[in-house]
CHARMM internal coordinates of N, CA and C (Angstrom, degrees):
IC EDIT
DIST 1 N 1 CA 1.4539
DIST 1 CA 1 C 1.5341
ANGL 1 N 1 CA 1 C 108.95
DIST 1 C 2 N 1.3158
ANGL 1 CA 1 C 2 N 116.34
DIHE 1 N 1 CA 1 C 2 N 145.98
DIST 2 N 2 CA 1.4584
ANGL 1 C 2 N 2 CA 121.73
DIHE 1 CA 1 C 2 N 2 CA 179.09
DIST 2 CA 2 C 1.5193
ANGL 2 N 2 CA 2 C 110.22
DIHE 1 C 2 N 2 CA 2 C -100.64
DIST 2 C 3 N 1.3212
ANGL 2 CA 2 C 3 N 116.05
DIHE 2 N 2 CA 2 C 3 N 134.31
DIST 3 N 3 CA 1.4675
ANGL 2 C 3 N 3 CA 122.86
DIHE 2 CA 2 C 3 N 3 CA 179.60
DIST 3 CA 3 C 1.5212
ANGL 3 N 3 CA 3 C 109.21
DIHE 2 C 3 N 3 CA 3 C -122.45
DIST 3 C 4 N 1.3322
ANGL 3 CA 3 C 4 N 116.35
DIHE 3 N 3 CA 3 C 4 N 145.42
DIST 4 N 4 CA 1.4640
ANGL 3 C 4 N 4 CA 121.67
DIHE 3 CA 3 C 4 N 4 CA 178.17
DIST 4 CA 4 C 1.5216
ANGL 4 N 4 CA 4 C 109.12
DIHE 3 C 4 N 4 CA 4 C -127.54
DIST 4 C 5 N 1.3326
ANGL 4 CA 4 C 5 N 114.81
DIHE 4 N 4 CA 4 C 5 N 139.17
DIST 5 N 5 CA 1.4599
ANGL 4 C 5 N 5 CA 121.56
DIHE 4 CA 4 C 5 N 5 CA -177.00
DIST 5 CA 5 C 1.5204
ANGL 5 N 5 CA 5 C 110.68
DIHE 4 C 5 N 5 CA 5 C -131.53
DIST 5 C 6 N 1.3248
ANGL 5 CA 5 C 6 N 116.65
DIHE 5 N 5 CA 5 C 6 N 148.33
DIST 6 N 6 CA 1.4573
ANGL 5 C 6 N 6 CA 122.30
DIHE 5 CA 5 C 6 N 6 CA 165.54
DIST 6 CA 6 C 1.5182
ANGL 6 N 6 CA 6 C 105.35
DIHE 5 C 6 N 6 CA 6 C -88.44
DIST 6 C 7 N 1.3204
ANGL 6 CA 6 C 7 N 117.30
DIHE 6 N 6 CA 6 C 7 N 127.36
DIST 7 N 7 CA 1.4598
ANGL 6 C 7 N 7 CA 121.72
DIHE 6 CA 6 C 7 N 7 CA 176.86
DIST 7 CA 7 C 1.5229
ANGL 7 N 7 CA 7 C 107.45
DIHE 6 C 7 N 7 CA 7 C -131.68
DIST 7 C 8 N 1.3177
ANGL 7 CA 7 C 8 N 117.58
DIHE 7 N 7 CA 7 C 8 N 124.91
DIST 8 N 8 CA 1.4638
ANGL 7 C 8 N 8 CA 122.47
DIHE 7 CA 7 C 8 N 8 CA -176.20
DIST 8 CA 8 C 1.5206
ANGL 8 N 8 CA 8 C 110.83
DIHE 7 C 8 N 8 CA 8 C -74.91
DIST 8 C 9 N 1.3389
ANGL 8 CA 8 C 9 N 115.34
DIHE 8 N 8 CA 8 C 9 N 75.42
DIST 9 N 9 CA 1.4591
ANGL 8 C 9 N 9 CA 122.55
DIHE 8 CA 8 C 9 N 9 CA -179.74
DIST 9 CA 9 C 1.5255
ANGL 9 N 9 CA 9 C 108.94
DIHE 8 C 9 N 9 CA 9 C -96.97
DIST 9 C 10 N 1.3238
ANGL 9 CA 9 C 10 N 116.73
DIHE 9 N 9 CA 9 C 10 N 137.58
DIST 10 N 10 CA 1.4606
ANGL 9 C 10 N 10 CA 120.53
DIHE 9 CA 9 C 10 N 10 CA -178.11
DIST 10 CA 10 C 1.5270
ANGL 10 N 10 CA 10 C 113.36
DIHE 9 C 10 N 10 CA 10 C -117.42
DIST 10 C 11 N 1.3309
ANGL 10 CA 10 C 11 N 117.07
DIHE 10 N 10 CA 10 C 11 N -10.52
DIST 11 N 11 CA 1.4681
ANGL 10 C 11 N 11 CA 118.68
DIHE 10 CA 10 C 11 N 11 CA -176.70
DIST 11 CA 11 C 1.5282
ANGL 11 N 11 CA 11 C 110.51
DIHE 10 C 11 N 11 CA 11 C -155.51
DIST 11 C 12 N 1.3090
ANGL 11 CA 11 C 12 N 115.01
DIHE 11 N 11 CA 11 C 12 N 175.20
DIST 12 N 12 CA 1.4611
ANGL 11 C 12 N 12 CA 120.52
DIHE 11 CA 11 C 12 N 12 CA 178.70
DIST 12 CA 12 C 1.5153
ANGL 12 N 12 CA 12 C 112.92
DIHE 11 C 12 N 12 CA 12 C -62.06
DIST 12 C 13 N 1.3339
ANGL 12 CA 12 C 13 N 116.18
DIHE 12 N 12 CA 12 C 13 N -32.08
DIST 13 N 13 CA 1.4654
ANGL 12 C 13 N 13 CA 119.50
DIHE 12 CA 12 C 13 N 13 CA 177.88
DIST 13 CA 13 C 1.5210
ANGL 13 N 13 CA 13 C 111.58
DIHE 12 C 13 N 13 CA 13 C -63.79
DIST 13 C 14 N 1.3300
ANGL 13 CA 13 C 14 N 115.29
DIHE 13 N 13 CA 13 C 14 N -37.85
DIST 14 N 14 CA 1.4659
ANGL 13 C 14 N 14 CA 120.26
DIHE 13 CA 13 C 14 N 14 CA 178.16
DIST 14 CA 14 C 1.5311
ANGL 14 N 14 CA 14 C 110.46
DIHE 13 C 14 N 14 CA 14 C -62.74
DIST 14 C 15 N 1.3261
ANGL 14 CA 14 C 15 N 115.33
DIHE 14 N 14 CA 14 C 15 N -47.54
DIST 15 N 15 CA 1.4602
ANGL 14 C 15 N 15 CA 118.87
DIHE 14 CA 14 C 15 N 15 CA -178.24
DIST 15 CA 15 C 1.5251
ANGL 15 N 15 CA 15 C 111.39
DIHE 14 C 15 N 15 CA 15 C -65.99
DIST 15 C 16 N 1.3364
ANGL 15 CA 15 C 16 N 117.51
DIHE 15 N 15 CA 15 C 16 N -35.06
DIST 16 N 16 CA 1.4612
ANGL 15 C 16 N 16 CA 120.55
DIHE 15 CA 15 C 16 N 16 CA 177.12
DIST 16 CA 16 C 1.5271
ANGL 16 N 16 CA 16 C 111.07
DIHE 15 C 16 N 16 CA 16 C -65.17
DIST 16 C 17 N 1.3377
ANGL 16 CA 16 C 17 N 116.61
DIHE 16 N 16 CA 16 C 17 N -38.05
DIST 17 N 17 CA 1.4666
ANGL 16 C 17 N 17 CA 120.70
DIHE 16 CA 16 C 17 N 17 CA 179.31
DIST 17 CA 17 C 1.5282
ANGL 17 N 17 CA 17 C 110.49
DIHE 16 C 17 N 17 CA 17 C -64.58
DIST 17 C 18 N 1.3244
ANGL 17 CA 17 C 18 N 116.27
DIHE 17 N 17 CA 17 C 18 N -43.89
DIST 18 N 18 CA 1.4685
ANGL 17 C 18 N 18 CA 120.63
DIHE 17 CA 17 C 18 N 18 CA 179.00
DIST 18 CA 18 C 1.5211
ANGL 18 N 18 CA 18 C 109.71
DIHE 17 C 18 N 18 CA 18 C -64.63
DIST 18 C 19 N 1.3262
ANGL 18 CA 18 C 19 N 117.17
DIHE 18 N 18 CA 18 C 19 N -44.67
DIST 19 N 19 CA 1.4608
ANGL 18 C 19 N 19 CA 121.31
DIHE 18 CA 18 C 19 N 19 CA 179.28
DIST 19 CA 19 C 1.5285
ANGL 19 N 19 CA 19 C 110.94
DIHE 18 C 19 N 19 CA 19 C -61.16
DIST 19 C 20 N 1.3275
ANGL 19 CA 19 C 20 N 116.85
DIHE 19 N 19 CA 19 C 20 N -41.12
DIST 20 N 20 CA 1.4677
ANGL 19 C 20 N 20 CA 120.48
DIHE 19 CA 19 C 20 N 20 CA -179.14
DIST 20 CA 20 C 1.5278
ANGL 20 N 20 CA 20 C 111.20
DIHE 19 C 20 N 20 CA 20 C -63.72
DIST 20 C 21 N 1.3262
ANGL 20 CA 20 C 21 N 116.55
DIHE 20 N 20 CA 20 C 21 N -43.20
DIST 21 N 21 CA 1.4742
ANGL 20 C 21 N 21 CA 120.61
DIHE 20 CA 20 C 21 N 21 CA 179.71
DIST 21 CA 21 C 1.5284
ANGL 21 N 21 CA 21 C 110.27
DIHE 20 C 21 N 21 CA 21 C -62.35
DIST 21 C 22 N 1.3466
ANGL 21 CA 21 C 22 N 116.10
DIHE 21 N 21 CA 21 C 22 N -49.36
DIST 22 N 22 CA 1.4626
ANGL 21 C 22 N 22 CA 119.66
DIHE 21 CA 21 C 22 N 22 CA -176.97
DIST 22 CA 22 C 1.5240
ANGL 22 N 22 CA 22 C 111.84
DIHE 21 C 22 N 22 CA 22 C -67.63
DIST 22 C 23 N 1.3197
ANGL 22 CA 22 C 23 N 117.56
DIHE 22 N 22 CA 22 C 23 N -35.53
DIST 23 N 23 CA 1.4635
ANGL 22 C 23 N 23 CA 121.36
DIHE 22 CA 22 C 23 N 23 CA -178.65
DIST 23 CA 23 C 1.5237
ANGL 23 N 23 CA 23 C 112.77
DIHE 22 C 23 N 23 CA 23 C -63.69
DIST 23 C 24 N 1.3212
ANGL 23 CA 23 C 24 N 116.86
DIHE 23 N 23 CA 23 C 24 N -27.46
DIST 24 N 24 CA 1.4662
ANGL 23 C 24 N 24 CA 121.21
DIHE 23 CA 23 C 24 N 24 CA -178.18
DIST 24 CA 24 C 1.5245
ANGL 24 N 24 CA 24 C 112.76
DIHE 23 C 24 N 24 CA 24 C -80.89
DIST 24 C 25 N 1.3368
ANGL 24 CA 24 C 25 N 117.22
DIHE 24 N 24 CA 24 C 25 N -12.20
DIST 25 N 25 CA 1.4667
ANGL 24 C 25 N 25 CA 119.89
DIHE 24 CA 24 C 25 N 25 CA -175.48
DIST 25 CA 25 C 1.5221
ANGL 25 N 25 CA 25 C 110.72
DIHE 24 C 25 N 25 CA 25 C -83.99
DIST 25 C 26 N 1.3279
ANGL 25 CA 25 C 26 N 115.37
DIHE 25 N 25 CA 25 C 26 N 136.87
DIST 26 N 26 CA 1.4603
ANGL 25 C 26 N 26 CA 122.12
DIHE 25 CA 25 C 26 N 26 CA 179.55
DIST 26 CA 26 C 1.5285
ANGL 26 N 26 CA 26 C 109.61
DIHE 25 C 26 N 26 CA 26 C -69.00
DIST 26 C 27 N 1.3317
ANGL 26 CA 26 C 27 N 116.46
DIHE 26 N 26 CA 26 C 27 N 130.94
DIST 27 N 27 CA 1.4562
ANGL 26 C 27 N 27 CA 120.99
DIHE 26 CA 26 C 27 N 27 CA 176.51
DIST 27 CA 27 C 1.5182
ANGL 27 N 27 CA 27 C 114.96
DIHE 26 C 27 N 27 CA 27 C 87.82
DIST 27 C 28 N 1.3364
ANGL 27 CA 27 C 28 N 117.96
DIHE 27 N 27 CA 27 C 28 N 2.61
DIST 28 N 28 CA 1.4663
ANGL 27 C 28 N 28 CA 121.16
DIHE 27 CA 27 C 28 N 28 CA 179.65
DIST 28 CA 28 C 1.5281
ANGL 28 N 28 CA 28 C 109.02
DIHE 27 C 28 N 28 CA 28 C -99.20
DIST 28 C 29 N 1.3275
ANGL 28 CA 28 C 29 N 116.11
DIHE 28 N 28 CA 28 C 29 N 132.25
DIST 29 N 29 CA 1.4639
ANGL 28 C 29 N 29 CA 120.89
DIHE 28 CA 28 C 29 N 29 CA -179.05
DIST 29 CA 29 C 1.5304
ANGL 29 N 29 CA 29 C 109.80
DIHE 28 C 29 N 29 CA 29 C -146.15
DIST 29 C 30 N 1.3143
ANGL 29 CA 29 C 30 N 115.18
DIHE 29 N 29 CA 29 C 30 N 175.59
DIST 30 N 30 CA 1.4650
ANGL 29 C 30 N 30 CA 122.56
DIHE 29 CA 29 C 30 N 30 CA 175.20
DIST 30 CA 30 C 1.5345
ANGL 30 N 30 CA 30 C 112.34
DIHE 29 C 30 N 30 CA 30 C 50.71
DIST 30 C 31 N 1.3196
ANGL 30 CA 30 C 31 N 116.47
DIHE 30 N 30 CA 30 C 31 N 51.02
DIST 31 N 31 CA 1.4699
ANGL 30 C 31 N 31 CA 121.60
DIHE 30 CA 30 C 31 N 31 CA -179.68
DIST 31 CA 31 C 1.5280
ANGL 31 N 31 CA 31 C 108.84
DIHE 30 C 31 N 31 CA 31 C -75.67
DIST 31 C 32 N 1.3312
ANGL 31 CA 31 C 32 N 116.11
DIHE 31 N 31 CA 31 C 32 N 123.26
DIST 32 N 32 CA 1.4529
ANGL 31 C 32 N 32 CA 122.85
DIHE 31 CA 31 C 32 N 32 CA 179.12
DIST 32 CA 32 C 1.5257
ANGL 32 N 32 CA 32 C 108.23
DIHE 31 C 32 N 32 CA 32 C -120.57
DIST 32 C 33 N 1.3305
ANGL 32 CA 32 C 33 N 117.36
DIHE 32 N 32 CA 32 C 33 N 124.81
DIST 33 N 33 CA 1.4619
ANGL 32 C 33 N 33 CA 121.13
DIHE 32 CA 32 C 33 N 33 CA -179.76
DIST 33 CA 33 C 1.5232
ANGL 33 N 33 CA 33 C 109.51
DIHE 32 C 33 N 33 CA 33 C -119.08
DIST 33 C 34 N 1.3339
ANGL 33 CA 33 C 34 N 115.13
DIHE 33 N 33 CA 33 C 34 N 121.81
DIST 34 N 34 CA 1.4609
ANGL 33 C 34 N 34 CA 122.99
DIHE 33 CA 33 C 34 N 34 CA 177.36
DIST 34 CA 34 C 1.5217
ANGL 34 N 34 CA 34 C 106.78
DIHE 33 C 34 N 34 CA 34 C -109.41
DIST 34 C 35 N 1.3316
ANGL 34 CA 34 C 35 N 116.41
DIHE 34 N 34 CA 34 C 35 N 90.64
DIST 35 N 35 CA 1.4576
ANGL 34 C 35 N 35 CA 122.15
DIHE 34 CA 34 C 35 N 35 CA -175.07
DIST 35 CA 35 C 1.5298
ANGL 35 N 35 CA 35 C 111.54
DIHE 34 C 35 N 35 CA 35 C -62.87
DIST 35 C 36 N 1.3161
ANGL 35 CA 35 C 36 N 117.15
DIHE 35 N 35 CA 35 C 36 N -41.35
DIST 36 N 36 CA 1.4580
ANGL 35 C 36 N 36 CA 121.51
DIHE 35 CA 35 C 36 N 36 CA -177.52
DIST 36 CA 36 C 1.5309
ANGL 36 N 36 CA 36 C 112.14
DIHE 35 C 36 N 36 CA 36 C -60.24
DIST 36 C 37 N 1.3340
ANGL 36 CA 36 C 37 N 116.64
DIHE 36 N 36 CA 36 C 37 N -42.28
DIST 37 N 37 CA 1.4699
ANGL 36 C 37 N 37 CA 120.92
DIHE 36 CA 36 C 37 N 37 CA -179.29
DIST 37 CA 37 C 1.5262
ANGL 37 N 37 CA 37 C 113.06
DIHE 36 C 37 N 37 CA 37 C -97.54
DIST 37 C 38 N 1.3394
ANGL 37 CA 37 C 38 N 115.89
DIHE 37 N 37 CA 37 C 38 N 2.85
DIST 38 N 38 CA 1.4579
ANGL 37 C 38 N 38 CA 122.54
DIHE 37 CA 37 C 38 N 38 CA 177.54
DIST 38 CA 38 C 1.5355
ANGL 38 N 38 CA 38 C 112.53
DIHE 37 C 38 N 38 CA 38 C 57.15
DIST 38 C 39 N 1.3350
ANGL 38 CA 38 C 39 N 114.76
DIHE 38 N 38 CA 38 C 39 N 45.59
DIST 39 N 39 CA 1.4629
ANGL 38 C 39 N 39 CA 120.51
DIHE 38 CA 38 C 39 N 39 CA 179.53
DIST 39 CA 39 C 1.5180
ANGL 39 N 39 CA 39 C 110.20
DIHE 38 C 39 N 39 CA 39 C -122.50
DIST 39 C 40 N 1.3130
ANGL 39 CA 39 C 40 N 114.66
DIHE 39 N 39 CA 39 C 40 N 142.43
DIST 40 N 40 CA 1.4629
ANGL 39 C 40 N 40 CA 121.76
DIHE 39 CA 39 C 40 N 40 CA 176.10
DIST 40 CA 40 C 1.5188
ANGL 40 N 40 CA 40 C 107.30
DIHE 39 C 40 N 40 CA 40 C -129.70
DIST 40 C 41 N 1.3181
ANGL 40 CA 40 C 41 N 116.80
DIHE 40 N 40 CA 40 C 41 N 131.51
DIST 41 N 41 CA 1.4593
ANGL 40 C 41 N 41 CA 119.65
DIHE 40 CA 40 C 41 N 41 CA 174.08
DIST 41 CA 41 C 1.5218
ANGL 41 N 41 CA 41 C 108.44
DIHE 40 C 41 N 41 CA 41 C -129.84
DIST 41 C 42 N 1.3165
ANGL 41 CA 41 C 42 N 114.08
DIHE 41 N 41 CA 41 C 42 N 151.85
DIST 42 N 42 CA 1.4652
ANGL 41 C 42 N 42 CA 119.81
DIHE 41 CA 41 C 42 N 42 CA 178.22
DIST 42 CA 42 C 1.5155
ANGL 42 N 42 CA 42 C 109.03
DIHE 41 C 42 N 42 CA 42 C -158.22
DIST 42 C 43 N 1.3005
ANGL 42 CA 42 C 43 N 114.99
DIHE 42 N 42 CA 42 C 43 N 160.58
DIST 43 N 43 CA 1.4556
ANGL 42 C 43 N 43 CA 122.05
DIHE 42 CA 42 C 43 N 43 CA 174.05
DIST 43 CA 43 C 1.5194
ANGL 43 N 43 CA 43 C 107.83
DIHE 42 C 43 N 43 CA 43 C -99.60
DIST 43 C 44 N 1.3219
ANGL 43 CA 43 C 44 N 115.89
DIHE 43 N 43 CA 43 C 44 N 141.88
DIST 44 N 44 CA 1.4601
ANGL 43 C 44 N 44 CA 119.57
DIHE 43 CA 43 C 44 N 44 CA 176.84
DIST 44 CA 44 C 1.5113
ANGL 44 N 44 CA 44 C 109.83
DIHE 43 C 44 N 44 CA 44 C -143.52
DIST 44 C 45 N 1.3196
ANGL 44 CA 44 C 45 N 114.83
DIHE 44 N 44 CA 44 C 45 N 127.44
DIST 45 N 45 CA 1.4636
ANGL 44 C 45 N 45 CA 120.41
DIHE 44 CA 44 C 45 N 45 CA 178.74
DIST 45 CA 45 C 1.5263
ANGL 45 N 45 CA 45 C 111.72
DIHE 44 C 45 N 45 CA 45 C -96.29
DIST 45 C 46 N 1.3434
ANGL 45 CA 45 C 46 N 117.16
DIHE 45 N 45 CA 45 C 46 N -12.92
DIST 46 N 46 CA 1.4615
ANGL 45 C 46 N 46 CA 119.80
DIHE 45 CA 45 C 46 N 46 CA -174.66
DIST 46 CA 46 C 1.5250
ANGL 46 N 46 CA 46 C 114.35
DIHE 45 C 46 N 46 CA 46 C -120.03
DIST 46 C 47 N 1.3400
ANGL 46 CA 46 C 47 N 117.43
DIHE 46 N 46 CA 46 C 47 N -27.71
DIST 47 N 47 CA 1.4606
ANGL 46 C 47 N 47 CA 120.80
DIHE 46 CA 46 C 47 N 47 CA -176.14
DIST 47 CA 47 C 1.5250
ANGL 47 N 47 CA 47 C 110.49
DIHE 46 C 47 N 47 CA 47 C -109.83
DIST 47 C 48 N 1.3354
ANGL 47 CA 47 C 48 N 116.45
DIHE 47 N 47 CA 47 C 48 N 145.78
DIST 48 N 48 CA 1.4585
ANGL 47 C 48 N 48 CA 119.75
DIHE 47 CA 47 C 48 N 48 CA 176.67
DIST 48 CA 48 C 1.5303
ANGL 48 N 48 CA 48 C 109.47
DIHE 47 C 48 N 48 CA 48 C -91.35
DIST 48 C 49 N 1.3246
ANGL 48 CA 48 C 49 N 116.38
DIHE 48 N 48 CA 48 C 49 N 178.90
DIST 49 N 49 CA 1.4698
ANGL 48 C 49 N 49 CA 121.39
DIHE 48 CA 48 C 49 N 49 CA -175.80
DIST 49 CA 49 C 1.5296
ANGL 49 N 49 CA 49 C 111.96
DIHE 48 C 49 N 49 CA 49 C -60.31
DIST 49 C 50 N 1.3171
ANGL 49 CA 49 C 50 N 117.89
DIHE 49 N 49 CA 49 C 50 N -41.92
DIST 50 N 50 CA 1.4676
ANGL 49 C 50 N 50 CA 121.24
DIHE 49 CA 49 C 50 N 50 CA -178.85
DIST 50 CA 50 C 1.5279
ANGL 50 N 50 CA 50 C 111.43
DIHE 49 C 50 N 50 CA 50 C -64.43
DIST 50 C 51 N 1.3289
ANGL 50 CA 50 C 51 N 115.94
DIHE 50 N 50 CA 50 C 51 N -40.33
DIST 51 N 51 CA 1.4663
ANGL 50 C 51 N 51 CA 120.14
DIHE 50 CA 50 C 51 N 51 CA 179.50
DIST 51 CA 51 C 1.5335
ANGL 51 N 51 CA 51 C 110.76
DIHE 50 C 51 N 51 CA 51 C -67.00
DIST 51 C 52 N 1.3218
ANGL 51 CA 51 C 52 N 116.75
DIHE 51 N 51 CA 51 C 52 N -39.60
DIST 52 N 52 CA 1.4589
ANGL 51 C 52 N 52 CA 120.17
DIHE 51 CA 51 C 52 N 52 CA 177.07
DIST 52 CA 52 C 1.5229
ANGL 52 N 52 CA 52 C 110.27
DIHE 51 C 52 N 52 CA 52 C -65.96
DIST 52 C 53 N 1.3361
ANGL 52 CA 52 C 53 N 117.03
DIHE 52 N 52 CA 52 C 53 N -42.92
DIST 53 N 53 CA 1.4598
ANGL 52 C 53 N 53 CA 121.39
DIHE 52 CA 52 C 53 N 53 CA 179.10
DIST 53 CA 53 C 1.5248
ANGL 53 N 53 CA 53 C 111.09
DIHE 52 C 53 N 53 CA 53 C -59.55
DIST 53 C 54 N 1.3161
ANGL 53 CA 53 C 54 N 116.99
DIHE 53 N 53 CA 53 C 54 N -42.38
DIST 54 N 54 CA 1.4675
ANGL 53 C 54 N 54 CA 121.32
DIHE 53 CA 53 C 54 N 54 CA 178.77
DIST 54 CA 54 C 1.5235
ANGL 54 N 54 CA 54 C 110.68
DIHE 53 C 54 N 54 CA 54 C -58.28
DIST 54 C 55 N 1.3233
ANGL 54 CA 54 C 55 N 116.39
DIHE 54 N 54 CA 54 C 55 N -40.44
DIST 55 N 55 CA 1.4637
ANGL 54 C 55 N 55 CA 119.85
DIHE 54 CA 54 C 55 N 55 CA 179.17
DIST 55 CA 55 C 1.5260
ANGL 55 N 55 CA 55 C 112.04
DIHE 54 C 55 N 55 CA 55 C -71.11
DIST 55 C 56 N 1.3243
ANGL 55 CA 55 C 56 N 117.61
DIHE 55 N 55 CA 55 C 56 N -40.01
DIST 56 N 56 CA 1.4704
ANGL 55 C 56 N 56 CA 120.31
DIHE 55 CA 55 C 56 N 56 CA 178.42
DIST 56 CA 56 C 1.5309
ANGL 56 N 56 CA 56 C 109.72
DIHE 55 C 56 N 56 CA 56 C -62.96
DIST 56 C 57 N 1.3226
ANGL 56 CA 56 C 57 N 117.41
DIHE 56 N 56 CA 56 C 57 N -36.61
DIST 57 N 57 CA 1.4654
ANGL 56 C 57 N 57 CA 121.20
DIHE 56 CA 56 C 57 N 57 CA 179.99
DIST 57 CA 57 C 1.5282
ANGL 57 N 57 CA 57 C 112.13
DIHE 56 C 57 N 57 CA 57 C -62.44
DIST 57 C 58 N 1.3178
ANGL 57 CA 57 C 58 N 117.49
DIHE 57 N 57 CA 57 C 58 N -21.10
DIST 58 N 58 CA 1.4675
ANGL 57 C 58 N 58 CA 121.45
DIHE 57 CA 57 C 58 N 58 CA 178.24
DIST 58 CA 58 C 1.5282
ANGL 58 N 58 CA 58 C 111.68
DIHE 57 C 58 N 58 CA 58 C -64.15
DIST 58 C 59 N 1.3368
ANGL 58 CA 58 C 59 N 117.27
DIHE 58 N 58 CA 58 C 59 N -16.70
DIST 59 N 59 CA 1.4616
ANGL 58 C 59 N 59 CA 120.82
DIHE 58 CA 58 C 59 N 59 CA 177.26
DIST 59 CA 59 C 1.5295
ANGL 59 N 59 CA 59 C 110.95
DIHE 58 C 59 N 59 CA 59 C -77.80
DIST 59 C 60 N 1.3299
ANGL 59 CA 59 C 60 N 116.82
DIHE 59 N 59 CA 59 C 60 N -12.76
DIST 60 N 60 CA 1.4643
ANGL 59 C 60 N 60 CA 120.84
DIHE 59 CA 59 C 60 N 60 CA -178.70
DIST 60 CA 60 C 1.5143
ANGL 60 N 60 CA 60 C 113.03
DIHE 59 C 60 N 60 CA 60 C 87.41
DIST 60 C 61 N 1.3310
ANGL 60 CA 60 C 61 N 116.94
DIHE 60 N 60 CA 60 C 61 N 4.27
DIST 61 N 61 CA 1.4609
ANGL 60 C 61 N 61 CA 121.80
DIHE 60 CA 60 C 61 N 61 CA -179.43
DIST 61 CA 61 C 1.5225
ANGL 61 N 61 CA 61 C 110.79
DIHE 60 C 61 N 61 CA 61 C -90.23
DIST 61 C 62 N 1.3291
ANGL 61 CA 61 C 62 N 115.73
DIHE 61 N 61 CA 61 C 62 N 143.74
DIST 62 N 62 CA 1.4540
ANGL 61 C 62 N 62 CA 120.60
DIHE 61 CA 61 C 62 N 62 CA 173.45
DIST 62 CA 62 C 1.5227
ANGL 62 N 62 CA 62 C 107.20
DIHE 61 C 62 N 62 CA 62 C -68.04
DIST 62 C 63 N 1.3248
ANGL 62 CA 62 C 63 N 117.03
DIHE 62 N 62 CA 62 C 63 N 132.08
DIST 63 N 63 CA 1.4591
ANGL 62 C 63 N 63 CA 119.53
DIHE 62 CA 62 C 63 N 63 CA -178.82
DIST 63 CA 63 C 1.5173
ANGL 63 N 63 CA 63 C 110.67
DIHE 62 C 63 N 63 CA 63 C -152.12
DIST 63 C 64 N 1.3380
ANGL 63 CA 63 C 64 N 114.05
DIHE 63 N 63 CA 63 C 64 N 159.11
DIST 64 N 64 CA 1.4586
ANGL 63 C 64 N 64 CA 120.38
DIHE 63 CA 63 C 64 N 64 CA 177.67
DIST 64 CA 64 C 1.5150
ANGL 64 N 64 CA 64 C 109.11
DIHE 63 C 64 N 64 CA 64 C -154.41
DIST 64 C 65 N 1.3186
ANGL 64 CA 64 C 65 N 115.02
DIHE 64 N 64 CA 64 C 65 N 160.97
DIST 65 N 65 CA 1.4675
ANGL 64 C 65 N 65 CA 121.11
DIHE 64 CA 64 C 65 N 65 CA -179.66
DIST 65 CA 65 C 1.5266
ANGL 65 N 65 CA 65 C 108.23
DIHE 64 C 65 N 65 CA 65 C -80.43
DIST 65 C 66 N 1.3269
ANGL 65 CA 65 C 66 N 116.55
DIHE 65 N 65 CA 65 C 66 N 131.48
DIST 66 N 66 CA 1.4568
ANGL 65 C 66 N 66 CA 121.16
DIHE 65 CA 65 C 66 N 66 CA 173.71
DIST 66 CA 66 C 1.5205
ANGL 66 N 66 CA 66 C 109.87
DIHE 65 C 66 N 66 CA 66 C -98.65
DIST 66 C 67 N 1.3211
ANGL 66 CA 66 C 67 N 116.19
DIHE 66 N 66 CA 66 C 67 N -48.93
DIST 67 N 67 CA 1.4639
ANGL 66 C 67 N 67 CA 120.04
DIHE 66 CA 66 C 67 N 67 CA -178.98
DIST 67 CA 67 C 1.5181
ANGL 67 N 67 CA 67 C 109.74
DIHE 66 C 67 N 67 CA 67 C -152.84
END
COOR INIT
IC SEED 1 N 1 CA 1 C
IC BUILD
């Protein structure tokens, strides 16, 4: 399933932090980061949207589920 999140990213370092967190999760693939529009989407076969959001929040960025 594909999930999309709003993540308050302001620079390349922010997007790298989000990518690093998601890349370490089992079952997460196809990570797409749109820094300009502050959107992150990924596919996950094992984690639901809430579980992914909890992990993204570990970056310290404000975030919420879009779809």
